[in-house]
C-alpha angles and dihedrals in degrees: 000000000000121000089220104040122039096190097043095129094053090047091052092052091054091048092050087057092044092058089056091048094252138122125221104188107330141000119283121256132168124204147149130216133164111268115252107284093019127105132210106266125227119311096254092054091050093047092051091049096052100027105026117200102154095102091047087067102031103036100187103033092099095143091057091048090052092047089055092048095049093047092054093042089063089062097051133070111223100217132199113341094348105130113194106253131183111206117204092210122185099162137294109302101013088169085083087067091052086057091052110274116129111228116242112207114210124175105314097337141061128233126211117195137140117167103231130183112241092235091059101045099087092051092049093050094045094049094056104104121203099222139102091274088068103087097214097040088051092046093052092049095046094045092049093048094048090049094045092051091051095043096056109155094333097081143343131257113226124222105253124247102277096173135223127294098249092038089059093046089050089056087068104034102027122228098282097048091043093053092045090051090049087058100040102033111014092163090062090054089050090054091050092047092052093051094047094045094051094049094040091055091047092054091049091049093046092051093047093049088057092049092049091055091066110022144040113256135344131281132179144194086285090066099232120131121220130183090224135042112288139154138193110248122210146166109189088172087069088085086076095049132087116229089257093054092042088058090047103044109016111027098063092057092046090052091048093051093046093050092051095055129072090228134358142177128205120232105213108194125193137351092276089064095053092087087071097052095100091054092049092048090051092065108098094201093059108094100191150345134239111203117205115183093206133241116321094013131113114295120267087243094056117115087230089084096048094106089055092050092048090050091053091049092046087060088057092247126140117251129221119193126179109218100190090145137026096042088174086072095061098091091040091056094049090050096044098043129050104271090209106094093008122120127171128194124207145149127225119207094219141012095254093055090052093052092047102045101035114104117261092245088073098039101272130124094248090235092288118151126007120322095212092055092046091050092049092052091043092055090047091053092049091050091051092049092050091051094053 
């Protein structure tokens, strides 16, 4: 049994079914709320728990990062199919560091860029060796093993954010130079893609072999547990590509990755990537899609995106929606969309809100009635119970 999740075995059984687009007894849902009697800690603690950046600044202080994670995990209830998951996060696309780019932390993100002449890029990619003499390869392996040993059966360790093939290549060439080279010398880009893909998949496999030595199943930066090896695929650079060039330079690598994993999901990021949705949905080996509108856009949980969600489900793909706002929409989404293959993720700021807004299929009120009245009655019931 897990110290942080009492019903972890039942949750894992539901997730096993979810990956195969099935339901055991109810739809899947993933959420956090403070345990009864606990309060949300300070803002920085919460931010680090849900959007960890500690290791991006202190690369080798993994024990401190784990201490912070475990301390906050004791405060929260991991509800539904939310499996506790420590993410050794070094920034989006840390594979660029394995190829030789030093990460540059800035605010709550990390930048990877090294202006590289086109005639040098193949040599740089080829010379990156995946062994313990490579500082960043070694760091990723050591950090993951330390975390996996400590996690045991209490929580999972997620595969870090490796990045997409073209995203990594863009870290060296930049968007403009990359697109120009696609036009002038597409064979060179193909060579780079092949090198990156082979080494990227090896790093993912090596990390997951370590995780499997110590824990049951595989998780990732997307915070979804699976009983078999899986990884979230992405190509954020696709926002710059026409559908024709996406098919030419991005799609083949996405297909190859998908076919070499037991399960996979696609992380579709931003409105400029929506033009590629049909191509993504056409890949049989992709099990589901997570749609992210991008910074400053409508929330994932806004009805505006319902046609996109229905299109994904019509293609018989699983659907992942982050509900970090508009909790009153939860029940509406489960009623409007096919609950089979749907999973939402959200956080409630207190125990009463969780009980009120959670759908009825998991013991909530489904948001029916008035929250203030519910909360008043809820506090009264707690007071009476404490006085007995």
